[in-house]
Structure formats: structure tokens, C-alpha cells
Backbone as CSV, one residue per row, in Angstrom:
resi,resn,N_x,N_y,N_z,CA_x,CA_y,CA_z,C_x,C_y,C_z
1,UNK,46.779,60.349,-66.926,47.423,61.202,-67.929,48.841,61.576,-67.496
2,UNK,48.998,61.964,-66.193,50.319,62.322,-65.722,51.284,61.149,-65.848
3,UNK,50.744,59.911,-65.591,51.609,58.738,-65.718,52.097,58.599,-67.150
4,UNK,51.194,58.809,-68.136,51.589,58.648,-69.541,52.660,59.672,-69.923
5,UNK,52.492,60.929,-69.471,53.464,61.965,-69.794,54.821,61.658,-69.185
6,UNK,54.804,61.166,-67.917,56.068,60.818,-67.265,56.748,59.679,-67.995
7,UNK,55.993,58.643,-68.355,56.565,57.490,-69.034,57.120,57.873,-70.397
8,UNK,56.376,58.714,-71.120,56.833,59.150,-72.435,58.145,59.919,-72.320
9,UNK,58.226,60.807,-71.319,59.453,61.578,-71.125,60.627,60.675,-70.798
10,UNK,60.382,59.682,-69.969,61.445,58.752,-69.596,61.952,57.995,-70.811
11,UNK,61.019,57.479,-71.611,61.416,56.693,-72.781,62.127,57.553,-73.834
12,UNK,61.664,58.806,-73.991,62.295,59.682,-74.971,63.702,60.067,-74.548
13,UNK,63.896,60.177,-73.225,65.203,60.570,-72.719,66.199,59.415,-72.723
14,UNK,65.691,58.200,-72.791,66.559,57.029,-72.709,67.279,56.789,-74.034
15,UNK,68.464,56.177,-73.996,69.161,55.809,-75.235,68.303,54.863,-76.054
16,UNK,68.515,54.842,-77.339,67.724,53.989,-78.228,67.974,52.518,-77.901
17,UNK,66.935,51.827,-77.455,67.007,50.411,-77.126,65.836,49.718,-77.800
18,UNK,66.073,48.523,-78.281,65.021,47.807,-78.992,63.854,47.499,-78.065
19,UNK,62.658,47.563,-78.623,61.463,47.233,-77.862,61.479,45.753,-77.498
20,UNK,60.782,45.422,-76.420,60.670,44.036,-76.001,59.203,43.654,-75.967
21,UNK,58.920,42.392,-76.243,57.534,41.934,-76.300,57.461,40.479,-75.876
22,UNK,56.502,40.173,-75.008,56.223,38.795,-74.607,54.720,38.631,-74.498
23,UNK,54.289,37.379,-74.366,52.879,37.095,-74.095,52.763,36.552,-72.679
24,UNK,51.802,37.097,-71.942,51.666,36.671,-70.550,50.784,35.432,-70.441
25,UNK,50.441,35.044,-69.211,49.700,33.809,-68.984,48.289,33.839,-69.542
26,UNK,47.761,35.020,-69.792,46.433,35.136,-70.394,46.491,35.312,-71.901
27,UNK,47.693,35.236,-72.463,47.843,35.397,-73.904,47.917,36.833,-74.359
28,UNK,47.945,37.776,-73.406,48.042,39.182,-73.770,49.461,39.520,-74.207
29,UNK,49.585,40.340,-75.228,50.885,40.814,-75.666,51.314,41.981,-74.786
30,UNK,52.461,41.852,-74.149,52.998,42.918,-73.301,54.197,43.500,-74.034
31,UNK,54.051,44.742,-74.472,55.082,45.382,-75.296,55.617,46.603,-74.564
32,UNK,56.936,46.676,-74.439,57.596,47.836,-73.848,58.560,48.426,-74.876
33,UNK,58.654,49.747,-74.949,59.600,50.338,-75.907,61.051,50.099,-75.524
34,UNK,61.264,49.742,-74.255,62.596,49.420,-73.742,62.410,48.613,-72.465
35,UNK,63.423,47.879,-72.028,63.270,47.119,-70.781,62.820,48.003,-69.616
36,UNK,61.954,47.456,-68.797,61.388,48.218,-67.681,62.464,48.643,-66.700
37,UNK,62.338,49.887,-66.213,63.262,50.401,-65.206,62.625,50.442,-63.819
38,UNK,61.306,50.532,-63.793,60.595,50.624,-62.519,59.452,49.600,-62.541
39,UNK,59.577,48.586,-61.700,58.627,47.465,-61.710,57.922,47.399,-60.362
40,UNK,56.597,47.260,-60.409,55.800,46.988,-59.211,55.281,45.563,-59.333
41,UNK,55.572,44.729,-58.334,55.130,43.330,-58.346,53.986,43.158,-57.370
42,UNK,52.875,42.619,-57.861,51.663,42.484,-57.055,51.432,41.057,-56.581
43,UNK,52.495,40.251,-56.559,52.411,38.885,-56.038,53.802,38.481,-55.543
44,UNK,53.908,37.876,-54.357,55.228,37.587,-53.788,56.139,36.729,-54.654
45,UNK,55.577,35.728,-55.368,56.481,34.878,-56.146,57.158,35.649,-57.273
46,UNK,56.489,36.690,-57.789,57.111,37.502,-58.834,58.277,38.297,-58.272
47,UNK,58.146,38.758,-57.029,59.242,39.470,-56.367,60.467,38.557,-56.292
48,UNK,60.241,37.332,-55.846,61.335,36.373,-55.735,61.977,36.100,-57.088
49,UNK,61.160,35.937,-58.111,61.685,35.660,-59.451,62.486,36.837,-59.990
50,UNK,61.997,38.055,-59.757,62.697,39.231,-60.271,64.068,39.395,-59.621
51,UNK,64.141,39.150,-58.327,65.456,39.193,-57.679,66.358,38.097,-58.240
52,UNK,65.810,36.915,-58.447,66.616,35.787,-58.906,67.234,36.036,-60.269
53,UNK,66.530,36.752,-61.131,67.042,36.984,-62.484,67.887,38.254,-62.583
54,UNK,68.116,38.916,-61.452,68.973,40.100,-61.462,68.256,41.415,-61.600
55,UNK,66.930,41.410,-61.493,66.160,42.636,-61.670,65.683,43.236,-60.347
56,UNK,66.285,42.815,-59.246,65.845,43.317,-57.948,65.965,44.818,-57.810
57,UNK,67.004,45.413,-58.384,67.199,46.858,-58.264,66.141,47.649,-59.022
58,UNK,65.421,46.984,-59.936,64.364,47.670,-60.690,62.999,47.585,-60.001
59,UNK,62.915,46.768,-58.951,61.679,46.671,-58.182,61.534,47.911,-57.306
60,UNK,60.379,48.572,-57.411,60.171,49.792,-56.623,59.061,49.628,-55.594
61,UNK,58.261,48.565,-55.680,57.197,48.326,-54.700,56.690,46.900,-54.856
62,UNK,56.071,46.411,-53.777,55.544,45.048,-53.773,54.307,45.005,-52.883
63,UNK,53.841,43.795,-52.614,52.643,43.609,-51.795,53.001,42.848,-50.515
64,UNK,52.014,42.713,-49.633,52.213,41.988,-48.380,52.760,40.578,-48.645
65,UNK,53.547,40.082,-47.716,54.153,38.748,-47.741,55.276,38.621,-48.769
66,UNK,55.704,39.732,-49.344,56.870,39.699,-50.234,58.106,39.787,-49.338
67,UNK,58.562,38.626,-48.861,59.596,38.611,-47.831,60.851,37.843,-48.220
68,UNK,60.969,37.470,-49.497,62.165,36.762,-49.933,62.593,37.272,-51.294
69,UNK,63.899,37.549,-51.453,64.960,37.493,-50.449,64.793,38.587,-49.403
70,UNK,65.623,38.593,-48.345,65.440,39.579,-47.275,65.359,41.018,-47.757
71,UNK,66.051,41.364,-48.831,66.010,42.730,-49.349,64.597,43.144,-49.739
72,UNK,63.763,42.181,-50.100,62.396,42.487,-50.524,61.561,43.074,-49.392
73,UNK,61.947,42.794,-48.163,61.180,43.290,-47.018,61.252,44.800,-46.885
74,UNK,62.221,45.408,-47.553,62.382,46.856,-47.472,61.592,47.607,-48.547
75,UNK,60.992,46.894,-49.470,60.250,47.549,-50.541,58.968,48.195,-50.013
76,UNK,58.581,49.359,-50.535,57.295,49.950,-50.161,56.153,49.005,-50.519
77,UNK,55.114,48.997,-49.703,53.946,48.152,-49.934,52.824,48.955,-50.581
78,UNK,52.154,48.327,-51.540,51.036,48.988,-52.215,49.723,48.253,-51.983
79,UNK,49.710,47.303,-51.037,48.492,46.552,-50.727,48.787,45.085,-50.562
80,UNK,47.732,44.284,-50.717,47.856,42.843,-50.575,46.702,42.155,-51.266
81,UNK,46.478,40.886,-50.913,45.444,40.102,-51.579,44.069,40.740,-51.430
82,UNK,43.800,41.366,-50.282,42.468,41.914,-50.018,42.237,43.280,-50.636
83,UNK,43.279,43.931,-51.112,43.082,45.241,-51.713,44.388,45.893,-52.131
84,UNK,44.335,46.648,-53.220,45.486,47.379,-53.727,45.165,48.866,-53.773
85,UNK,46.173,49.696,-53.599,46.012,51.138,-53.692,46.531,51.612,-55.041
86,UNK,45.610,52.025,-55.909,46.024,52.536,-57.215,46.916,53.756,-57.046
87,UNK,46.555,54.620,-56.093,47.347,55.830,-55.863,48.788,55.484,-55.475
88,UNK,48.934,54.506,-54.559,50.279,54.119,-54.126,51.071,53.504,-55.273
89,UNK,50.391,52.743,-56.110,51.070,52.132,-57.264,51.544,53.206,-58.238
90,UNK,50.660,54.140,-58.568,51.017,55.176,-59.536,52.082,56.116,-58.996
91,UNK,52.132,56.306,-57.687,53.171,57.147,-57.102,54.561,56.585,-57.379
92,UNK,54.643,55.283,-57.594,55.925,54.648,-57.903,56.323,54.803,-59.363
93,UNK,55.426,55.379,-60.163,55.686,55.634,-61.580,56.225,54.391,-62.301
94,UNK,55.496,53.279,-62.221,55.999,52.039,-62.833,55.910,52.063,-64.355
95,UNK,56.865,51.421,-64.989,56.720,51.180,-66.425,56.417,49.714,-66.698
96,UNK,56.211,48.922,-65.605,55.727,47.548,-65.725,55.133,47.122,-64.383
97,UNK,53.982,46.464,-64.463,53.367,45.853,-63.289,53.273,44.358,-63.539
98,UNK,53.680,43.563,-62.564,53.541,42.108,-62.642,52.446,41.712,-61.657
99,UNK,51.343,41.187,-62.174,50.184,40.843,-61.353,49.914,39.350,-61.428
100,UNK,49.085,38.885,-60.525,48.730,37.465,-60.441,47.325,37.270,-60.975
101,UNK,47.162,36.335,-61.890,45.844,36.092,-62.463,44.810,35.725,-61.409
102,UNK,45.237,34.969,-60.403,44.308,34.504,-59.376,44.320,35.371,-58.126
103,UNK,44.898,36.565,-58.232,44.874,37.483,-57.102,43.469,38.018,-56.870
104,UNK,43.272,38.661,-55.739,41.932,39.108,-55.372,41.574,40.491,-55.856
105,UNK,42.345,41.024,-56.822,42.122,42.412,-57.239,42.049,42.578,-58.760
106,UNK,41.270,41.766,-59.467,41.268,41.861,-60.935,40.762,43.206,-61.460
107,UNK,39.793,43.815,-60.778,39.275,45.107,-61.255,40.328,46.198,-61.144
108,UNK,41.072,46.189,-60.048,42.130,47.186,-59.872,43.199,47.021,-60.937
109,UNK,43.581,45.779,-61.199,44.595,45.520,-62.224,44.090,45.979,-63.593
110,UNK,42.818,45.733,-63.887,42.263,46.170,-65.171,42.238,47.694,-65.268
111,UNK,41.944,48.366,-64.165,41.959,49.840,-64.169,43.353,50.357,-64.504
112,UNK,44.358,49.731,-63.928,45.724,50.133,-64.217,46.059,49.932,-65.697
113,UNK,45.616,48.789,-66.224,45.835,48.535,-67.652,45.095,49.569,-68.507
114,UNK,43.873,49.904,-68.111,43.091,50.892,-68.856,43.753,52.276,-68.831
115,UNK,44.508,52.548,-67.785,45.217,53.821,-67.670,46.501,53.835,-68.491
116,UNK,46.807,52.718,-69.116,47.972,52.653,-69.980,49.219,52.081,-69.350
117,UNK,49.115,51.573,-68.121,50.282,50.974,-67.476,50.449,49.548,-67.989
118,UNK,51.590,49.186,-68.531,51.791,47.812,-69.002,51.691,46.810,-67.851
119,UNK,50.934,45.740,-68.061,50.710,44.729,-67.042,51.053,43.350,-67.604
120,UNK,51.879,42.618,-66.873,52.163,41.224,-67.202,51.447,40.361,-66.180
121,UNK,50.585,39.447,-66.663,49.823,38.571,-65.777,50.566,37.252,-65.600
122,UNK,50.825,36.906,-64.356,51.495,35.654,-64.010,50.460,34.622,-63.571
123,UNK,50.603,33.396,-64.037,49.708,32.308,-63.615,50.421,30.971,-63.815
124,UNK,51.438,30.685,-63.019,52.185,29.440,-63.188,51.450,28.248,-62.590
125,UNK,50.654,27.582,-63.391,49.874,26.441,-62.916,50.633,25.120,-63.052
126,UNK,51.529,25.040,-64.004,52.315,23.830,-64.212,53.799,24.150,-64.016
127,UNK,54.590,23.113,-63.757,56.005,23.333,-63.498,56.702,24.031,-64.662
128,UNK,56.308,23.716,-65.887,56.946,24.334,-67.051,56.661,25.821,-67.146
129,UNK,55.583,26.280,-66.512,55.251,27.701,-66.548,56.258,28.538,-65.754
130,UNK,56.901,27.938,-64.770,57.799,28.700,-63.897,59.034,29.184,-64.654
131,UNK,59.790,28.308,-65.320,60.926,28.816,-66.102,60.490,29.701,-67.274
132,UNK,59.311,29.405,-67.836,58.840,30.269,-68.930,58.632,31.696,-68.441
133,UNK,58.027,31.842,-67.264,57.797,33.189,-66.743,59.102,33.864,-66.329
134,UNK,60.073,33.084,-65.855,61.382,33.668,-65.569,61.965,34.300,-66.836
135,UNK,61.878,33.561,-67.922,62.442,34.075,-69.181,61.662,35.288,-69.671
136,UNK,60.333,35.286,-69.518,59.524,36.452,-69.900,59.965,37.688,-69.115
137,UNK,60.102,37.525,-67.804,60.497,38.658,-66.971,61.914,39.113,-67.308
138,UNK,62.751,38.172,-67.698,64.086,38.543,-68.133,64.054,39.422,-69.369
139,UNK,63.200,39.073,-70.321,63.047,39.901,-71.520,62.522,41.286,-71.168
140,UNK,61.533,41.328,-70.278,60.875,42.595,-69.960,61.747,43.526,-69.124
141,UNK,62.750,42.992,-68.442,63.594,43.823,-67.579,65.023,43.966,-68.071
142,UNK,65.341,43.359,-69.204,66.691,43.478,-69.737,67.688,42.527,-69.109
143,UNK,67.204,41.420,-68.571,68.088,40.438,-67.935,67.872,39.050,-68.557
144,UNK,67.804,39.004,-69.868,67.472,37.763,-70.562,68.482,36.652,-70.277
145,UNK,69.763,36.972,-70.266,70.781,35.933,-70.082,70.714,35.329,-68.681
146,UNK,70.606,36.181,-67.652,70.551,35.656,-66.285,69.245,34.896,-66.051
147,UNK,68.167,35.387,-66.636,66.885,34.695,-66.498,66.948,33.321,-67.142
148,UNK,67.569,33.242,-68.316,67.679,31.953,-68.994,68.533,30.988,-68.181
149,UNK,69.584,31.490,-67.548,70.434,30.632,-66.723,69.656,30.088,-65.530
150,UNK,68.878,30.941,-64.870,68.070,30.498,-63.738,67.008,29.497,-64.189
151,UNK,66.365,29.785,-65.304,65.318,28.900,-65.816,65.890,27.541,-66.200
152,UNK,67.047,27.537,-66.847,67.678,26.284,-67.260,68.084,25.452,-66.051
153,UNK,68.626,26.102,-65.029,69.008,25.381,-63.812,67.780,24.748,-63.158
154,UNK,66.684,25.472,-63.129,65.440,24.943,-62.566,64.972,23.730,-63.368
155,UNK,64.961,23.854,-64.689,64.514,22.754,-65.552,65.373,21.507,-65.370
156,UNK,66.666,21.688,-65.213,67.556,20.531,-65.054,67.299,19.806,-63.744
157,UNK,67.055,20.551,-62.678,66.782,19.917,-61.385,65.466,19.140,-61.427
158,UNK,64.469,19.727,-62.071,63.176,19.047,-62.189,63.308,17.809,-63.064
159,UNK,64.051,17.927,-64.174,64.243,16.774,-65.064,64.984,15.647,-64.352
160,UNK,65.936,15.998,-63.498,66.677,14.982,-62.745,65.745,14.217,-61.807
161,UNK,64.838,14.936,-61.147,63.870,14.279,-60.265,62.923,13.384,-61.061
162,UNK,62.503,13.883,-62.211,61.588,13.105,-63.052,62.232,11.793,-63.473
163,UNK,63.483,11.852,-63.836,64.202,10.646,-64.244,64.371,9.686,-63.070
164,UNK,64.666,10.231,-61.906,64.944,9.396,-60.739,63.696,8.696,-60.210
165,UNK,62.550,9.389,-60.254,61.362,8.865,-59.576,60.281,8.329,-60.520
166,UNK,60.560,8.291,-61.806,59.510,7.912,-62.751,59.070,6.458,-62.601
167,UNK,59.892,5.614,-62.000,59.519,4.213,-61.824,59.344,3.852,-60.347
168,UNK,59.146,4.858,-59.525,58.972,4.600,-58.090,57.658,3.882,-57.822
169,UNK,57.639,3.116,-56.748,56.392,2.468,-56.337,55.356,3.539,-56.012
170,UNK,54.154,3.447,-56.581,53.143,4.480,-56.337,52.686,4.494,-54.886
171,UNK,52.472,5.683,-54.360,51.940,5.862,-53.021,50.854,6.932,-53.110
172,UNK,49.698,6.680,-52.511,48.586,7.619,-52.632,48.751,8.769,-51.651
173,UNK,48.500,9.992,-52.130,48.823,11.209,-51.382,47.631,12.166,-51.357
174,UNK,47.392,12.726,-50.191,46.450,13.839,-50.038,47.239,15.036,-49.535
175,UNK,47.194,16.146,-50.272,47.865,17.371,-49.855,46.813,18.394,-49.447
176,UNK,46.857,18.799,-48.200,45.908,19.779,-47.680,46.545,21.158,-47.685
177,UNK,45.876,22.124,-48.340,46.424,23.483,-48.398,45.536,24.486,-47.684
178,UNK,44.409,24.030,-47.122,43.527,24.918,-46.388,42.633,24.134,-45.464
179,UNK,42.204,24.792,-44.389,41.381,24.124,-43.391,40.133,24.966,-43.130
180,UNK,39.008,24.266,-42.864,37.739,24.957,-42.528,37.338,26.035,-43.554
181,UNK,36.993,25.673,-44.777,36.859,24.322,-45.312,38.199,23.741,-45.779
182,UNK,38.141,22.460,-46.113,39.356,21.755,-46.536,39.580,21.989,-48.030
183,UNK,40.778,22.418,-48.371,41.172,22.582,-49.773,42.375,21.688,-50.062
184,UNK,42.441,21.231,-51.304,43.556,20.403,-51.736,44.024,20.880,-53.105
185,UNK,44.774,20.056,-53.813,45.277,20.422,-55.137,44.952,19.310,-56.127
186,UNK,44.850,19.702,-57.392,44.593,18.736,-58.462,45.792,18.692,-59.404
187,UNK,45.653,17.948,-60.483,46.722,17.871,-61.482,46.881,19.185,-62.250
188,UNK,45.932,20.105,-62.062,45.982,21.388,-62.760,46.780,22.440,-61.999
189,UNK,47.463,22.053,-60.921,48.291,22.994,-60.170,49.718,22.490,-60.124
190,UNK,50.651,23.418,-59.933,52.056,22.984,-59.875,52.313,22.120,-58.644
191,UNK,51.542,22.304,-57.570,51.698,21.439,-56.404,51.267,20.012,-56.729
192,UNK,50.176,19.887,-57.472,49.760,18.563,-57.912,50.803,17.929,-58.814
193,UNK,51.427,18.754,-59.654,52.479,18.243,-60.540,53.676,17.732,-59.747
194,UNK,53.960,18.380,-58.612,55.083,17.936,-57.786,54.836,16.540,-57.224
195,UNK,53.599,16.275,-56.822,53.273,14.940,-56.297,53.540,13.883,-57.363
196,UNK,53.069,14.143,-58.574,53.279,13.210,-59.682,54.767,13.068,-59.996
197,UNK,55.484,14.198,-59.998,56.921,14.191,-60.278,57.657,13.243,-59.346
198,UNK,57.229,13.212,-58.079,57.900,12.393,-57.071,57.357,10.977,-56.992
199,UNK,56.552,10.587,-57.961,56.042,9.227,-58.004,54.819,8.991,-57.138
200,UNK,54.183,10.060,-56.666,52.985,9.916,-55.864,51.726,9.894,-56.709
201,UNK,50.661,9.338,-56.148,49.350,9.363,-56.790,48.452,10.298,-55.990
202,UNK,48.176,11.456,-56.558,47.329,12.443,-55.904,45.886,11.946,-55.928
203,UNK,45.298,11.730,-54.755,43.961,11.144,-54.705,42.888,12.087,-55.257
204,UNK,43.211,13.374,-55.412,42.259,14.320,-55.987,42.789,14.936,-57.283
205,UNK,43.630,14.194,-57.960,44.229,14.700,-59.205,43.178,15.061,-60.241
206,UNK,42.078,14.315,-60.269,41.076,14.509,-61.317,40.114,15.649,-61.100
207,UNK,40.235,16.394,-60.012,39.325,17.519,-59.772,39.482,18.572,-60.856
208,UNK,38.399,19.286,-61.143,38.410,20.238,-62.258,39.214,21.494,-61.956
209,UNK,39.222,21.938,-60.703,39.907,23.174,-60.337,41.323,22.895,-59.845
210,UNK,42.233,23.864,-59.992,43.587,23.657,-59.474,43.623,23.452,-57.962
211,UNK,42.758,24.159,-57.231,42.732,24.052,-55.762,41.292,23.836,-55.305
212,UNK,40.754,22.630,-55.459,39.350,22.376,-55.148,39.085,22.239,-53.649
213,UNK,37.868,22.606,-53.258,37.405,22.322,-51.900,36.888,20.891,-51.885
214,UNK,37.222,20.140,-50.832,36.772,18.751,-50.732,36.171,18.525,-49.349
215,UNK,35.308,17.541,-49.272,34.669,17.233,-48.000,35.533,16.283,-47.177
216,UNK,35.286,16.273,-45.893,35.978,15.330,-45.009,35.661,13.896,-45.437
217,UNK,34.407,13.666,-45.806,33.997,12.325,-46.230,34.780,11.863,-47.449
218,UNK,35.001,12.788,-48.392,35.741,12.418,-49.598,37.178,12.022,-49.271
219,UNK,37.782,12.717,-48.323,39.152,12.388,-47.925,39.190,11.013,-47.268
220,UNK,38.236,10.772,-46.371,38.203,9.478,-45.676,37.999,8.347,-46.669
221,UNK,37.109,8.552,-47.638,36.852,7.519,-48.647,38.064,7.283,-49.547
222,UNK,38.875,8.337,-49.775,40.044,8.212,-50.652,41.157,7.394,-50.003
223,UNK,41.178,7.286,-48.681,42.131,6.483,-47.928,43.598,6.718,-48.363
224,UNK,44.063,7.970,-48.272,45.456,8.227,-48.673,46.450,7.551,-47.743
225,UNK,47.544,7.094,-48.327,48.625,6.495,-47.529,49.525,7.555,-46.906
226,UNK,49.541,8.747,-47.510,50.332,9.864,-47.003,49.445,11.106,-47.000
227,UNK,49.503,11.869,-45.915,48.763,13.120,-45.824,49.774,14.240,-45.593
228,UNK,49.775,15.223,-46.486,50.705,16.340,-46.419,49.960,17.615,-46.066
229,UNK,50.575,18.475,-45.282,49.962,19.756,-44.918,51.067,20.767,-44.666
230,UNK,50.677,22.046,-44.583,51.641,23.113,-44.370,51.896,23.407,-42.890
231,UNK,51.034,22.903,-42.027,51.296,23.057,-40.592,50.690,21.879,-39.841
232,UNK,51.277,21.580,-38.703,50.885,20.393,-37.945,49.440,20.452,-37.485
233,UNK,48.904,21.661,-37.277,47.523,21.791,-36.809,46.527,21.189,-37.797
234,UNK,46.871,21.222,-39.084,45.969,20.659,-40.101,45.826,19.150,-39.977
235,UNK,46.774,18.507,-39.313,46.725,17.052,-39.176,45.792,16.589,-38.055
236,UNK,45.518,17.482,-37.107,44.836,17.060,-35.880,43.469,16.448,-36.135
237,UNK,42.683,17.062,-37.020,41.312,16.588,-37.215,41.230,15.145,-37.690
238,UNK,42.261,14.717,-38.438,42.187,13.382,-39.038,42.454,12.262,-38.032
239,UNK,42.859,12.614,-36.825,43.074,11.589,-35.804,41.770,10.889,-35.418
240,UNK,40.654,11.494,-35.767,39.353,10.869,-35.474,39.063,9.697,-36.405
241,UNK,39.884,9.528,-37.426,39.706,8.427,-38.373,40.972,7.566,-38.388
242,UNK,41.184,6.783,-37.333,42.407,5.968,-37.257,42.485,4.911,-38.349
243,UNK,41.353,4.678,-39.039,41.375,3.704,-40.125,42.049,4.257,-41.380
244,UNK,42.290,5.558,-41.431,43.010,6.115,-42.573,44.442,5.575,-42.572
245,UNK,44.905,5.026,-43.681,46.263,4.473,-43.716,47.335,5.457,-43.261
246,UNK,47.216,6.721,-43.664,48.221,7.712,-43.281,48.258,7.924,-41.778
247,UNK,47.085,7.911,-41.154,47.011,8.078,-39.698,47.555,6.832,-39.007
248,UNK,47.139,5.687,-39.486,47.561,4.429,-38.858,49.072,4.233,-38.937
249,UNK,49.686,4.680,-40.029,51.122,4.487,-40.235,51.968,5.668,-39.755
250,UNK,51.307,6.705,-39.218,52.067,7.878,-38.782,52.677,8.640,-39.929
251,UNK,51.979,8.674,-41.053,52.494,9.352,-42.243,51.698,10.616,-42.552
252,UNK,51.431,11.399,-41.513,50.910,12.758,-41.663,52.119,13.679,-41.554
253,UNK,52.536,14.226,-42.670,53.813,14.916,-42.762,53.618,16.396,-43.085
254,UNK,54.488,17.236,-42.526,54.370,18.681,-42.677,55.431,19.206,-43.639
255,UNK,55.003,20.073,-44.558,55.893,20.666,-45.555,56.199,22.119,-45.202
256,UNK,57.291,22.628,-45.714,57.643,24.036,-45.535,56.838,24.868,-46.534
257,UNK,55.824,25.546,-46.033,54.926,26.286,-46.919,55.647,27.376,-47.695
258,UNK,56.584,28.050,-47.064,57.228,29.200,-47.692,57.924,28.826,-48.991
259,UNK,58.558,27.659,-49.022,59.296,27.284,-50.230,58.448,26.515,-51.232
260,UNK,57.548,25.657,-50.750,56.830,24.799,-51.687,55.609,25.472,-52.299
261,UNK,55.117,26.543,-51.702,53.903,27.163,-52.224,54.175,28.330,-53.161
262,UNK,55.456,28.675,-53.361,55.791,29.795,-54.239,56.467,29.290,-55.508
263,UNK,55.872,29.553,-56.649,56.425,29.059,-57.912,57.613,29.885,-58.396
264,UNK,58.754,29.628,-57.769,59.972,30.330,-58.133,61.167,29.408,-58.033
265,UNK,62.384,29.949,-58.050,63.593,29.115,-58.068,63.695,28.151,-56.892
266,UNK,63.248,28.574,-55.702,63.369,27.708,-54.529,62.464,26.483,-54.597
267,UNK,61.503,26.482,-55.520,60.601,25.338,-55.623,61.342,24.074,-56.032
268,UNK,62.437,24.208,-56.756,63.202,23.018,-57.143,63.739,22.311,-55.899
269,UNK,64.239,23.072,-54.935,64.697,22.476,-53.687,63.555,21.870,-52.899
270,UNK,62.401,22.553,-52.900,61.227,22.025,-52.211,60.765,20.727,-52.861
271,UNK,60.877,20.642,-54.191,60.513,19.414,-54.900,61.426,18.271,-54.489
272,UNK,62.715,18.538,-54.361,63.656,17.508,-53.920,63.306,17.012,-52.520
273,UNK,62.920,17.962,-51.651,62.543,17.587,-50.289,61.261,16.759,-50.283
274,UNK,60.288,17.128,-51.129,59.039,16.366,-51.209,59.312,14.944,-51.697
275,UNK,60.144,14.820,-52.708,60.466,13.480,-53.216,61.131,12.632,-52.129
276,UNK,62.003,13.250,-51.354,62.648,12.534,-50.259,61.621,12.122,-49.202
277,UNK,60.658,13.008,-48.953,59.597,12.710,-47.986,58.767,11.514,-48.432
278,UNK,58.408,11.478,-49.712,57.620,10.345,-50.210,58.446,9.066,-50.253
279,UNK,59.746,9.193,-50.458,60.622,8.014,-50.380,60.617,7.431,-48.969
280,UNK,60.658,8.316,-47.988,60.580,7.878,-46.595,59.275,7.129,-46.354
281,UNK,58.178,7.666,-46.909,56.876,7.015,-46.738,56.865,5.637,-47.388
282,UNK,57.465,5.507,-48.556,57.507,4.209,-49.225,58.249,3.173,-48.378
283,UNK,59.350,3.605,-47.800,60.116,2.668,-46.968,59.299,2.240,-45.750
284,UNK,58.606,3.195,-45.158,57.812,2.875,-43.972,56.651,1.952,-44.316
285,UNK,56.119,2.095,-45.522,55.012,1.260,-45.976,55.487,-0.081,-46.540
286,UNK,56.791,-0.269,-46.626,57.334,-1.506,-47.164,57.251,-1.605,-48.675
287,UNK,57.144,-0.459,-49.345,57.044,-0.449,-50.807,58.387,-0.451,-51.489
288,UNK,59.436,-0.079,-50.758,60.793,-0.103,-51.294,61.707,-0.703,-50.234
289,UNK,62.877,-1.179,-50.619,63.827,-1.727,-49.636,64.239,-0.651,-48.642
290,UNK,64.472,-0.976,-47.390,64.899,-0.005,-46.392,66.269,0.567,-46.715
């Protein structure tokens, strides 16, 4: 109740500004009487996107691992994947919360929504979702022009890669994103889309989930020519199967997790690096001229 009274007073005191409305990743209509002045972001990639579109000064709190840009490290923390503090969130008096659909706190987020706090749910599963969410956040924070510029720049870089690599020699790829158990990505995730963008054939593209768990046997049977992981330790176990083409050819390659795993502006650069990595693999495999 106190939150509603505070928000009402703020909006009544503000100059007359047109209401803004967008639909989030779950199809919910998010309506604000005016662009948000105080935003709490409950997922690191949203923090990065908000700074990129010029709304960093409106961010009042974030969650663990919100470390980019460096200014984000100074934001108060309200929790992380394992738990959120409703009290800490409400103390920030937000007029918008940006949450992650696949975060570990859906009940807490629903409680906040039930209390009347506007919530925008982020779920960028495909590359096209990233610029769309940038533009949504731009509308919700009053930075539509800068958000559109960032989104357009991202789209152009991705389109350039698509044009360049659409006729590349196919190379089979396994991307490992978790160990014990082993997790990978399918065509239903933006990471899977990056593999396809760069002319790779994701050996687990057809899995039903965006980030499916797979068995060691399934990986060995898939015989990927390239194995990608976020740290070198993930590559060690596969040395027991020297018959794997990726192991035999020395094509177990490590990616920068910080840039490639966050669906924000820096992902375009990570995509360029991934495409270059797969080009290197093609040359080593004799699929393209040296």
C-alpha cells in the first residue's frame, strides 16, 4: 500500500507526460503513466541493456553478477538467482522492475506484480528478441531514440555476419554450457542461433529445450568437429575419447563467457569472434582455403 501511495504521489507531481505501453516476452501489457524514473533490474543482461540505451542513471538496484558496465558494480544488490529480497526491492521505490522469465524467483516476481509494481519480463531466446527488448526498454524509460540506435546497430552487425557466412562450408559444433551434468544449447536459444549464423551445424539443434541436458554418450555419438566451452576445464573430460574429431584435430575451443552468454549489445562482437573461430576451424579441417 505504501508503495502505491508513493508511486501515485510521484506521478501526480510529475509534469504531464504521455503514458507508455509495451508487451513483454510473456505477452503481458506493461503500462506506465510516464517513463520510469526508478528501475530495479533482476537480471544482469537487463542492466547492461539499460546502460546501453542511456537509462543507467534511472537504475537504482540490481542483482548479483551485474558487473557491466563498471558503473553497475556500484548499484545496491537486492538478491540473485537463488533468492530475492522483496523488502530490499520495495525500499528502492521502483516504478519499473525488469525480471528474467527463466530466473529462479518466479513467485517473488509475481508477488511484486500482485502488489502493483509494474514488471517487464525479459526472455531473449532468439537474436531478434535482443533489439526488440532494447526498444521496449527505451519506450519504458524515455530513451526511445537511443534505444532504437543501439538496436539498429546490433541488427546491422548481425545481418552483416549472416550475409558473410550464409554459404560457408558446414562444420558440426557442440557447445557446452554446463558440466556435471552436461548442458548444451538448441536452436531455441540465442546461443544456438549464433552457431547457425556463423555457418555451423549445431549437433543438438533439434532438442526441445533451449538449454537441454545431454549425456556423454550422445556427445560421443554426435562426433562434433568443433567443441566449444566457456572454460578450458570443460574440455578435459573429452580427452578420453580421442576418436572425437574435435579432440583429434585440437578443435576444443574456449569462448569468453561474459560477452557471449549475455543477450545485449556486446553479443554482436561475441558473434563476430565466434564466426572467426569457426572460420579457423574450417581452415584447419581443410574445408576452406588457408
